[in-house]
C-alpha positions in Angstrom: -72.1 -106.1 -47.8 -73.0 -109.7 -48.0 -70.5 -112.1 -46.3 -70.1 -115.7 -47.2 -67.9 -118.7 -46.6 -65.2 -119.3 -49.2 -63.3 -122.5 -48.3 -60.8 -121.9 -51.2 -59.7 -118.4 -50.1 -56.9 -119.5 -47.8 -55.5 -122.0 -50.3 -55.5 -119.4 -53.1 -53.9 -116.7 -51.0 -51.2 -119.1 -49.9 -50.0 -119.2 -53.5 -49.6 -115.4 -53.7 -46.0 -114.2 -53.4 -45.7 -111.9 -50.4 -43.5 -109.6 -52.6 -46.5 -109.0 -54.9 -48.9 -107.9 -52.1 -49.8 -104.2 -51.9 -49.6 -103.4 -48.2 -51.0 -99.9 -47.7 -53.4 -99.7 -44.8 -56.8 -101.3 -45.6 -55.3 -103.3 -48.4 -53.2 -106.5 -48.7 -54.9 -109.9 -48.5 -58.5 -110.2 -47.7 -58.6 -111.4 -44.1 -59.6 -115.1 -43.6 -63.3 -115.3 -43.0 -64.0 -111.9 -44.5 -65.1 -113.0 -48.0 -67.8 -110.6 -49.1 -69.5 -108.8 -52.0 -70.6 -105.2 -51.8 -74.3 -105.0 -52.7 -74.4 -101.2 -52.9 -72.0 -98.4 -52.2 -72.6 -94.7 -51.6 -75.5 -94.5 -49.1 -76.4 -91.1 -47.7 -74.5 -91.0 -44.3 -77.7 -90.1 -42.5 -79.3 -93.3 -43.6 -80.0 -95.8 -40.7 -78.3 -99.1 -40.9 -81.4 -100.8 -39.6 -83.5 -99.4 -42.4 -81.0 -100.6 -45.0 -80.7 -104.1 -43.5 -84.4 -104.4 -42.9 -85.1 -103.7 -46.6 -83.7 -107.2 -47.1 -85.8 -108.9 -44.5 -87.7 -111.0 -47.0 -84.9 -111.2 -49.6 -83.5 -114.6 -50.4 -79.8 -114.5 -51.4 -79.6 -117.7 -53.5 -77.4 -119.0 -56.3 -74.4 -116.8 -55.6 -71.7 -118.2 -57.8 -68.0 -117.4 -57.5 -66.9 -117.3 -61.2 -63.5 -116.6 -62.8 -60.6 -115.0 -61.1 -60.0 -111.6 -62.8 -58.6 -108.2 -62.0 -59.1 -104.5 -62.2 -56.3 -102.1 -62.0 -55.4 -98.5 -61.2 -52.1 -96.6 -60.9 -51.5 -97.8 -57.3 -52.5 -101.5 -57.4 -54.2 -104.4 -59.0 -57.2 -106.0 -57.4 -57.3 -109.8 -57.8 -60.9 -110.8 -57.4 -63.6 -113.3 -58.1 -66.3 -112.2 -60.6 -69.6 -113.1 -59.0 -72.5 -114.3 -61.1 -75.8 -113.7 -59.4 -79.0 -112.2 -60.7 -80.1 -112.0 -57.0 -77.2 -109.6 -56.2 -78.1 -107.4 -59.2 -81.7 -107.4 -58.0 -80.5 -106.4 -54.4 -78.4 -103.6 -55.9 -81.4 -102.3 -57.8 -83.5 -102.4 -54.7 -81.0 -100.2 -52.9 -80.7 -97.8 -55.8 -84.5 -97.5 -55.9 -85.2 -97.2 -52.2 -82.2 -95.1 -50.9 -80.3 -92.0 -51.7 -77.1 -93.3 -53.4 -74.1 -91.3 -54.6 -71.6 -93.3 -56.6 -69.1 -92.9 -59.4 -69.8 -96.5 -60.4 -73.3 -96.6 -62.0 -72.9 -100.1 -63.4 -73.0 -102.8 -60.8 -70.3 -105.5 -61.1 -70.5 -108.0 -58.3 -67.0 -109.2 -57.2 -65.2 -110.5 -54.2 -61.7 -109.3 -53.5 -59.0 -111.8 -53.0 -56.0 -109.5 -52.7 -54.6 -106.1 -53.5 -51.4 -106.5 -55.4 -48.7 -104.3 -56.7 -49.3 -102.9 -60.2 -48.9 -105.4 -63.1 -48.7 -108.5 -60.9 -52.2 -109.9 -61.1 -51.9 -111.4 -64.5 -49.7 -114.3 -63.4 -52.3 -115.2 -60.7 -55.1 -115.1 -63.2 -53.2 -117.5 -65.3 -52.3 -119.7 -62.3 -56.0 -119.9 -61.2 -57.6 -120.0 -64.7 -58.9 -123.6 -64.1 -60.4 -122.9 -60.6 -63.9 -124.4 -60.5 -66.8 -122.1 -60.1 -68.7 -122.6 -56.8 -71.9 -121.6 -55.2 -71.4 -119.9 -51.8 -73.7 -119.8 -48.8 -74.4 -116.2 -47.5 -73.9 -115.9 -43.8 -74.6 -112.2 -42.9 -75.4 -108.8 -44.1 -73.6 -105.8 -42.8 -73.7 -102.0 -43.2 -70.6 -99.9 -42.4 -71.2 -96.3 -41.5 -68.6 -93.7 -42.8 -67.0 -93.7 -39.3 -66.5 -97.5 -39.8 -69.1 -98.5 -37.2 -70.4 -101.8 -38.4 -74.0 -103.1 -38.0 -74.6 -106.8 -38.9 -77.6 -109.1 -39.5 -77.1 -112.9 -39.4 -79.0 -114.5 -42.2 -81.2 -117.6 -41.8 -80.2 -120.7 -43.8 -82.3 -121.0 -46.9 
């Protein structure tokens, strides 16, 4: 995962009605300071975090733009999210797919950053509410890899 600062997250989340939030464990509102985008999902559990993170040692995460606020839905919840426009993230995803054993049900990479998990059929009003949000470039702060047992390994990124 690539973490970044999103100065608008707290303001946007403050406008979400608490009654609309899906509160199952691991869901709800994205915690403040936890804005991120998943670069690749489904690594072999025997893969070393250091190998994954080091594969990006010379990679420059630049021009990462938070785009429109949209959603995806399933039977349990709606996910309110930023679409992220970034050829560099697509390149990073391809690097992972090429260099590591990946198992995923999502073969097409769609970079996004979750704002909130909402109860079904509630996201559309927020998409309408935030339709005029300005796109913004975000500054990456750190890379992380989370093992299946939830142990987290992080690497702080140098400013570009």
